[in-house]
C-alpha positions in Angstrom: 2.6 -16.7 24.1 1.5 -14.2 21.5 -1.4 -13.0 23.6 1.0 -12.3 26.5 3.3 -10.3 24.2 0.3 -8.2 22.9 -1.0 -7.5 26.4 2.5 -6.6 27.8 3.3 -4.4 24.8 -0.1 -3.0 23.9 1.1 0.5 23.1 3.9 -0.8 20.8 1.4 -3.1 19.0 -1.0 -0.3 18.4 1.8 2.0 17.2 3.0 -0.7 14.7 -0.6 -1.2 13.4 -1.0 2.6 12.9 2.4 2.8 11.1 1.6 -0.1 8.8 -1.8 1.4 8.1 -0.3 4.8 7.2 2.3 3.0 5.0 -0.3 1.1 3.1 -2.7 4.0 2.6 0.1 6.3 1.2 1.4 3.7 -1.3 -2.2 2.7 -2.2 -3.2 6.3 -2.8 -0.2 7.0 -5.1 -0.7 3.8 -7.1 -4.5 4.4 -7.4 -3.8 8.0 -8.6 -1.5 6.7 -11.3 -4.0 4.0 -12.3 -6.7 6.6 -12.6 -4.5 8.9 -14.6 -3.7 6.0 -17.0 -7.4 5.1 -17.2 -6.7 1.6 -15.9 -10.0 0.7 -14.3 -8.9 -2.9 -13.7 -5.8 -1.9 -11.8 -7.7 0.8 -9.9 -10.2 -1.8 -8.6 -7.5 -4.4 -7.8 -5.5 -1.8 -5.8 -8.7 -0.7 -4.0 -9.7 -4.2 -3.0 -6.4 -6.1 -2.3 -4.8 -5.3 1.1 -1.1 -6.1 0.6 0.5 -3.7 3.1 1.9 -1.7 0.3 3.5 -4.5 -1.7 1.1 -4.5 -4.6 1.0 -0.7 -5.0 4.8 -0.5 -5.0 5.1 -3.2 -7.6 2.5 -1.4 -9.8 4.4 1.9 -9.5 7.7 0.2 -10.4 6.3 -1.6 -13.4 4.4 1.5 -14.7 7.0 4.1 -14.2 8.1 6.2 -17.1 11.1 5.0 -19.1 13.8 7.7 -19.7 13.2 9.5 -22.9 9.6 8.3 -23.4 6.7 10.6 -22.9 
C-alpha cells in the first residue's frame, strides 16, 4: 500500500523529502551556531550527530535563549 502511494506520488514524496531536509538543515545550523558561540562542545556534537528533523535544535534554541534583561 505505501509502495503504491510512493510510486503514484513520486514527485510529491521527493518534494516532501527536500522540504524536510531544508527545514532540518536550517534549524540545525542555527542551533549549532549558538552552541559554538556558547563554547558548548557537547551540544555541538549532539546536534551534529542526532537527526531529529529539527525538533532537537528547536528545543536547544528555546532552552538557551536569552532572558529579558540578562546579558
